[in-house]
C-alpha positions in Angstrom: 11.9 0.5 20.1 9.5 -1.4 17.9 8.3 0.2 14.7 4.8 0.1 16.1 5.7 2.0 19.3 6.3 5.4 17.8 3.9 8.2 18.9 2.4 8.7 15.5 1.3 5.1 15.4 -0.3 5.4 18.8 -2.1 8.6 17.9 -3.3 7.1 14.6 -4.6 4.0 16.5 -6.7 6.2 18.7 -8.2 8.2 15.9 -11.9 7.1 15.6 -12.6 8.5 12.2 -9.6 7.2 10.2 -10.5 9.7 7.4 -7.0 9.2 6.0 -8.1 5.6 5.2 -10.9 7.0 3.1 -9.0 9.5 0.9 -5.5 8.2 0.5 -4.3 5.9 -2.3 -2.1 3.3 -0.8 0.4 1.6 -3.1 1.6 -1.5 -1.3 4.9 -3.2 -2.1 5.1 -6.6 -3.7 6.1 -8.0 -0.3 3.1 -6.3 1.3 0.8 -7.9 -1.3 2.3 -11.4 -0.8 2.2 -11.0 3.0 -1.5 -10.0 3.1 -2.6 -12.5 0.5 -0.8 -15.3 2.2 -2.0 -14.5 5.7 -5.6 -14.0 4.7 -5.5 -16.8 2.1 -7.1 -14.4 -0.3 -6.3 -13.6 -3.9 -4.7 -10.2 -4.2 -7.3 -9.1 -6.7 -9.9 -9.3 -3.9 -8.2 -6.5 -2.0 -6.4 -4.5 -4.8 -7.5 -2.2 -7.6 -5.6 -0.9 -10.5 -4.6 2.8 -10.8 -2.5 4.5 -13.4 1.2 3.9 -12.7 2.8 6.8 -10.9 6.0 6.2 -12.9 7.6 3.8 -15.3 7.5 1.2 -12.5 4.0 -0.1 -13.2 3.1 -3.3 -15.1 1.4 -4.0 -18.4 -1.6 -6.2 -19.1 -0.7 -6.1 -22.8 2.0 -4.5 -24.9 -0.1 -1.6 -26.1 -1.8 -0.3 -22.9 -0.4 2.2 -20.4 1.2 0.9 -17.3 -0.9 0.3 -14.1 0.0 -0.2 -10.5 -1.9 -2.0 -7.7 -3.4 0.0 -4.9 -5.5 -1.1 -1.9 -9.1 -1.4 -3.0 -11.9 0.8 -1.7 -15.5 0.1 -0.7 -18.1 2.7 -1.5 -19.5 4.5 1.5 -21.7 6.8 -0.5 -21.8 8.2 -4.0 -19.0 10.6 -3.0 -16.6 8.7 -0.8 -15.0 5.3 -0.3 -12.9 3.7 2.4 -10.0 1.2 2.4 -11.3 -2.3 1.9 -9.7 -3.3 5.2 -11.2 -0.4 7.3 -13.8 -1.7 9.7 -16.6 0.6 10.8 -18.3 0.2 14.2 -21.7 1.4 15.4 -20.1 4.0 17.7 -18.7 5.9 14.7 -15.3 4.4 15.4 -13.1 2.8 12.7 -10.3 0.3 13.0 -7.9 -1.3 10.5 -9.0 -4.9 10.0 -5.4 -6.0 9.2 -3.5 -3.8 11.6 -0.4 -6.1 12.0 -0.4 -6.8 8.2 -0.8 -3.2 7.1 1.3 -2.2 4.0 4.5 -0.3 4.8 3.1 3.0 3.6 0.3 2.6 6.2 2.7 1.7 8.9 4.9 4.8 8.3 1.9 7.2 8.1 2.0 10.2 8.3 5.7 10.1 7.5 7.1 10.0 4.0 10.7 10.0 2.8 11.5 13.0 0.6 15.1 13.3 -0.7 16.4 11.3 2.2 14.6 13.3 4.8 11.6 12.3 6.9 8.6 14.7 6.4 4.9 14.7 7.2 2.9 13.7 4.2 1.5 16.9 2.6 -1.3 15.0 0.9 -4.8 15.6 2.4 -6.3 12.9 4.5 -6.1 13.2 8.2 -9.0 15.3 9.7 -8.5 14.4 13.4 -5.3 16.4 13.8 -2.4 18.3 12.2 0.7 16.1 12.3 4.2 17.3 13.3 7.6 15.8 12.5 8.2 15.9 16.3 5.5 13.2 16.7 7.4 10.8 14.5 10.0 8.4 15.9 12.7 9.1 13.3 14.6 5.9 14.0 11.6 3.6 13.7 10.2 5.5 10.7 13.5 5.6 9.0 13.8 1.8 9.3 10.3 1.4 7.8 11.0 3.8 4.9 14.3 2.0 4.2 12.5 -1.3 4.2 9.8 0.1 1.9 12.4 1.4 -0.5 14.1 -2.0 -0.7 10.8 -3.9 -1.1 9.7 -1.4 -3.7 12.9 -1.9 -5.7 12.5 -5.7 -5.6 8.9 -5.3 -6.7 10.0 -3.1 -9.6 12.5 -5.8 -10.7 9.8 -8.4 -10.6 7.5 -6.2 -12.7 10.2 -5.4 -15.2 10.6 -9.1 -15.8 6.8 -9.4 -16.2 6.7 -6.4 -18.7 9.5 -8.0 -20.8 7.5 -11.2 -21.0 4.3 -9.3 -22.0 6.2 -7.4 -24.7 7.5 -10.6 -26.2 4.2 -12.5 -26.2 2.1 -9.6 -27.4 -1.0 -11.1 -25.8 -3.5 -9.7 -23.3 -3.2 -10.7 -19.6 -5.6 -10.2 -16.7 -5.0 -8.7 -13.4 -5.4 -12.2 -11.9 -2.5 -13.4 -14.2 -0.3 -10.7 -12.8 -1.3 -11.5 -9.2 -0.6 -15.2 -9.7 2.8 -14.4 -11.1 3.6 -12.0 -8.3 2.6 -14.6 -5.6 4.7 -17.3 -7.3 7.8 -15.1 -7.5 7.6 -14.0 -3.9 6.8 -17.6 -2.7 9.8 -18.9 -4.6 12.0 -16.3 -3.0 11.1 -17.4 0.6 
């Protein structure tokens, strides 16, 4: 069974509101960023924003600043809400992902998350169209996605550790564009 064929993916595709795409912070892997940027021929900084790093796995723009992490950017809907930069709104109040086949792995596995080696429904708020159940998740497909995400995230952390070492040695300020260019070059070289 393909990773896209599980019931949760089908149910998510048929949700018109996609409220989860308006409230969740999506942290793509380095491979997700490279894949999206390459396919769209768009610089990563055009679809990413910086958020405080959730752990020591972020990257530095200079040696004295706190670590940051890239998240999918959001477009303002109103003064109180914003949606994923890739979410398309249609006149009939329906919404669709504009990069469906390129979605970052956390989006592909939604609403599932891996917790201590177990597959669970993400407890974070977001979905308003339904209450999710673990029974709606294809464990085999989602397990494969979560394992892929873990491997890709570990590779990304290695790449960012090398970046952070260089930043600490040079003691100069870098831009988010510099980091994105470095990331694309590293992932392109690994192809």
